[in-house]
Steps between C-alpha positions, in 0.01 A plus 500: 500500500132553555458675172677216314268252658194702408619526140565117493151426631333767293364679806404861482482752786119482510517121536693485822224617729252256351752216528565561873123516555396193290789254517420395859152401371639273239764358736250429784247367240759273345607357843135460614381338175787243493464414873132452454536286197789289639317434828148425381619267225711306751212482749242398232725233335600331820186540717232460234697330222660594177279250323206736557681798344315455161158497681571824684618663173170393341315658794700822453410511130134495611556762765694748277204641304314572826821661639522720191130601526531590866817711446334672206197583713727627775690723252178662395421609860818696578780705356809341359725599793252387760454166303873437506530563874195287573634209292840523678332489838277203395800303392686591821196396700466164327870417565471618864195283556657198344824555704307518820313179420819315413680626819193393699518155350874483584463620861187291581657192335201405279420518128202527266585346168213649290616856593797476266298526170361826648854607587606417139218692326517813725882513496521451126245779466756731685782382263298586191362831621816621666693449172228698307500767769871544484503549128202726524695719750782521257295599198230710673740707710755566233464659155562255217855596423594519865347157554715362225808641665416388857333159424838313484580638840157405646543154360846478649361611833229230486740230391738609784207460731448144356864420574466621859178305540665177375782538746255582784291193416812283488618612840170559688328205354780270614515653848147608597277325247287592200232682701748770606608548137134566407442728796795723384316583169231732647759667716698602189185629335428712806861629490445611139158655558641841622691547172201360301266749661733792463567423133127476428426829677790685328479370147157344431247687721555837323454333164155367600367823649263556208331153520204644680455797262140553400448452128231685313191305437557453129343176354763293339441268209501144624807312393467152355646258749654177395383183664712193568350338193606793279861464629489131432382550144756774426780287658411192297512708184857625582769231520730763635295527823473127522875467492532758775245319716682175429828635626337663803331169592769252427779678689316511833364146448864371456608703798227346727603150391863574581396659830313186592798276413731725706284490806452125470862422456600738788239340735632154417861609569424705817230331705552733801312832503797708620736342252251555220452870597877546523540354153225717350669795658843434351339440159314824521820685578686341212207562271476872579880537485492375144206728429701801624787412275260445211362854553839650421481364141134456435445837345793439259374156424153638419646776275719249324260214462172677494184368680426240231846341522487533878176300516653245258809468725282456813316227324824322420602537869170336609569211251858463633378504859249224448747300290759526777247409760370199309851371441628552860196477727571133588858571564676638808509827314123510454424747785769741363364479143134558595587784755716680247233469234237618737706807602568588134135459397383728782745778412450495120124468526420775745793743441563471125211334315210695657616840363565344156138390470380859510651567158254264339221740582685818375385409147136559596308834501533678833126476560505122468843430647412468865182300446685229303796504739280429808299242302815319392660517847183365656495201264875445535498519884219254538623284210856482636387401848255243371746337255782497757270358779351233278838374395622507859189294591634221278777453749312570821230243383788248450424480127849621401841528662702823516729400221207437246351822611826676419494349151147634447657836605762454227226448237302808622827702491544403136146620433589821687809551269283449194242756628782755575652446151167521316405814712792686357368455147147580594626810660638624167165432333322694778742783463411539138124501580546760786757724347279750333302591804777462765806598313672698769446240762553171323846592352640528851306185616634305206854607574452388863343173394761407247805659671805501275336282229777237523273236344564459125152382442347806667731719296387329174139572594593863562673533165186362333299787654722758324297438187166533675257742321430680824762757587430485872583134497824561306597776751467268797702231317768762429511616858544138625767425244674828596500391866686172391782733372617227260693596192378185311167675438668777294432353155132453586471855630677656203265317259213653681606864443392540135149361560406667828319818586724775669385380839611143418828622360573684825421199705708275278797728528466517871494118523831457304823391648798602277756289687669297229318684218681520167573814297229399253252487791608850611469639148148352469400648837659838421282532193216588739689805624325673210150365580224759466384434855727693746433244782639219282801710424558567874466130585739417228758744635470360850545146365807578292666667804501148660718359219824556689684223306456706184573841645644653186208405284245601767667837531482553128123450492420682814689817431270575199191499731638809682347686202163329515180715472350372838650597842440151652717339238778762539479459878532121475786547252692715739452253790594209269832663403583581854411138604746377226766743633548632153718802607553603143126565476474706826536837318219404267286387799561831668388686190186296495436571870548873446261481202238328707516742794516810265202390286269495791168334530495114466869509397592674825307242703696210348821696518452561876427138570801393294725727699350368827553132400856552387582718805643776278559770773636756253147552362352593845514885424308431183236309688474787744422731206218260394321571824388827340333316212126560486422147409429286817646176340833659435521644855413166645768326295754767595411455876529119459853546337615743776393248764690210340808724457471594869550869401469672831493845354150424373357444846431869572351549153275200527376603851406842361318330212307259716219709645369599152573168327228259379459154638728324258782753543477487871523120487814535270651747748450274790646208323801715401567583863476127593744417217752761634493315831709588796688771298176702504416451863662826634312702248170321566550550876526876432176466289314368799525845655342658190182694560324373188298191605552340150873537515502369850293198394734393226815525723330299770376232263834466322679468838262221608605307191872562530546449871478185708195454722685579819621839370144581372367415852759711682521806270198529273215396728544778746570754224171411337316506830614867571405607147157354529433650837610840382264466206187453707485880560452560133145378510404799722533750210195374293291507827611854584418616143157337512429675832604830344257432210782471233340196334703488177828550691402230745438251216833587344689465839318164562611377159860598571493344851379172345783509243752561781363225716495245213865569430599474865290177540673359197833531682364367817344194335830438317679483838229271651522279191874462559445418864213253443373356162424695190189300413353543848577874485328537164187325642507698819540829313195420285304414808571827694400697188179300453166687483337248720529627857522156668771372266693824541486475877623143488814612306552799747473253784796305355698823485404573862645163600842622380529348162864494383614788723282613790572872482486518120181300479343722768588821307375353179173406670459847643556662152231271347255569777539878461457477127173311545346741753205662330463762769801646676508779745789735566645537852649839408379811315474461117700813443774350725512200271534727198780690652687188584430338157674785324829360630427135431755324276255410225501786248141457385348485856697805591377679190137405579536628856656824382233555235225451761661732742549779249186544297326169442129455537245215464521471124880535509485812271348852518259630251668829489850348428569567135758223456520157660800435724701166475298352788180611332592320179595176699164493671312569189686231301424253781134565460501455122399149399790491247768510772314392815710174526845668495716546798560846658856511354362427141224765558782749583676419176192569303422818685845617413424489127132610527439853364192688613297658220185716483284501186216743438140396431458352140871447464612175328737263679483237229375492143401187322756401238774723645790362704539587870813484710346528841281296744259717693352456846203730577544685833198731472231544228341288237608380154278379228615200290353482146576360157488850344745580233624847372245480219221475770253229555514212747343459838583501874648185637507605865612763761802453720548661847745539781755216528420365156773465232521535120761484230657177634543318165626777278738636773737208474527443128397837356220338303198707393236542778184290454276759671460871541528645853358855573468693824131574574302705749814678649871500494675169563815436713701195412831326572685426174744214482719510191506161324879496453574567863237255614634227271842550648367458850315183389815349366681581820214399728282239337249496786381848364434341167306212653277748675448688178415176325228417757360842480503505116302173499239658722487801269439275191219324688347849595508619138347175378209549739457860386486393139253227579274753674513719192358217302 
């Protein structure tokens, strides 16, 4: 039952903890805000006079810039988390102080009329800032995608709080008076403060740990700042921005006029304070009940209509509200008309229209977007209040009645509709202007703004842009038409195919809807199955597969593409025939799949993905065989396929592959285990007992993603804690080797310990991320690894507080502290550490300890030893610049293929113009590089010594050497790596190739410098 509810609401496992922590904030905030608003409005309207409402709004418009300046200054003096806590306490204190004053008035039996404007301004400040603070909590404490999932629930929590507040105001106001309603508001804020403080500490404080990080004193180029005049000039040049400001100004202005009419009509109908407060309370409950119901369909409405149509619809609602009010205000139904209109205006303005405004600014470059947004919002906020207040003054000054004022509202609402309608067309024009620089962003924004493009006029405009000379504009138009999914566009899109570039042809094919298409249309589209561009052919195959009403004809065209020359087209052909359920073509499809898998390379990649998407389990053994392929891309595709097929026999093989896999293959293996799900859990649990830290890490990480949070907490947290605590002893081996003067061995052991600890920490952080918040964990992890000591200690302090799981956080903190210790002393004898390390589970640490115990010395190798041992080679390769960045496991692989050779004095290792099959690393001796040929002549380029390399370029491709290399002064001992074996290792482990690439670049720079010195 719970799982079904979670799926219906779109809640994931990681969301639940945050919901339990943050929903009380929104509920208590919603109750407090509505109680505050209901009470201070009732008190002001009756005790000071609703006729003065326009004047106090004008005063508020004057105060708001100062308010913004003070808050901005306060923000600059403290961290984000501290600022949010401070603002919350300031608002609570304001409400507490006002509540105490009101209760004092009530108990003492006296009143001070001029206090109520102060009450209005201070309480309305709380309403504004509490709303902003609640949305800031939602977006700052949640990653973007999580915020989108949870926002409807947060809004529902707030609106539920509004309903409760309305009922409380109705009952308490009628029984105990309005002062008690107001006094409840700060108590609700205090009730929510514990959750607020806990959420800030858990999810925001770790994200802001680096705010105090010292930055290097690098002079920055001064950026040109725009002044208010610059924004005005730019806005006046862009009608699009003017239409946005017009909408953002007119809607609040009309709302304030309706609010004034609502309060005036309610005061006239309910002269008693308790009756008025009770009425406000029941209206608030009804208003938020409707808002809660609206939230259930608001996302669907937004997706269906789009923001532009939604703004137009809201404008029509404003017009209808004023028209209804003007017609019924003088009748017995006038209070119901104005109350209902006010409630609708409030909901649609603050819960629907405000988010839609933001899409206007998506068209602007990112660097300018916020500046223009704040400029427009500042103008609109002040302008809306001023216009609404001045219009309301016409009634309070007895120049107009409420009914004529409502007719003025009707006229302004018509102007609002015109602005919303015109803004749609200006948006299209702005889209064309912006599309080249903002292509990836504006296409999504345009889709959000226009929704399903139901307007025929908007569609006509889009069709006009299909002939635009700019391909980017045409692509956006095609994407929007494709979202409309309307088959009536098919003739226009078909006519575009002969004229467009391959990119436009692909977009046109993707935008087509073949529902109701004729055979002639299908034949014309099918002609592009032979297009010279393979992406066009593939898009054409995918499209024809959707022509289910012409299955026979589609089958005829698609079967031919199983013989296409590109694997993508063949893959799409196979999937298309399976989608059409063309059973007579299944044997041909199977032949095509076998061909793809058997050909290897890119064909095998597409073949593996095809098998995965179609869930063809009979090909799982074939995918298993592809795990032996040397090409990394083929192995990754095979792993992906095995995961999608949930082939459990692959788990053991994948676990064995993981320690030596590159980053991309490791990511693919992890995703494969996650795809296998619960079926793989028993095997993964066995893997958590594996001695290899990398294998242990992938098993733990996969389990954190498969299991629910409760199971991760109960089973994995303690397992990780024990593994981390056991791993702290490994750091004693490098210390022991250092004390015994085995410097090279100590460095190799330290490198291995760091690799082990990184793998173990990966698993521990994965568990903490499941128990807390992934974004917070990422920030905290970066903090504890920071080079700045103070920042690092701040992060470790959060771990010390028991972040996520107290024991696991403590073990992780201890591991990081030990790794950072520059000087560690042993409590036991170094030889005792070596004897114990021989039996440690990690193979490399045990080998290092055994080597040190047997016959190691400070250099890690003896001069009298004729041949290097395996450990000698590993230590030597680690010291060579060419391989210094490789892991110990990768160094071991290289050491396994490295052959030791001794060349006498004057012997040639390379000759210019002759091919070489080996890369050489100098162990002892010197080698002269020259441009000498067999015929003689040439000069010395340079002399190489120990740990230098030569022959890198010709070893891989067998090309002639560009230099001559000759042993000088004495014999030379080298490690030779055959190019063919090295190339195979590079294909299997790309990290080795990356290290070689970096070293080769350094070699080129060295040779260039040598040549420059030669003149």
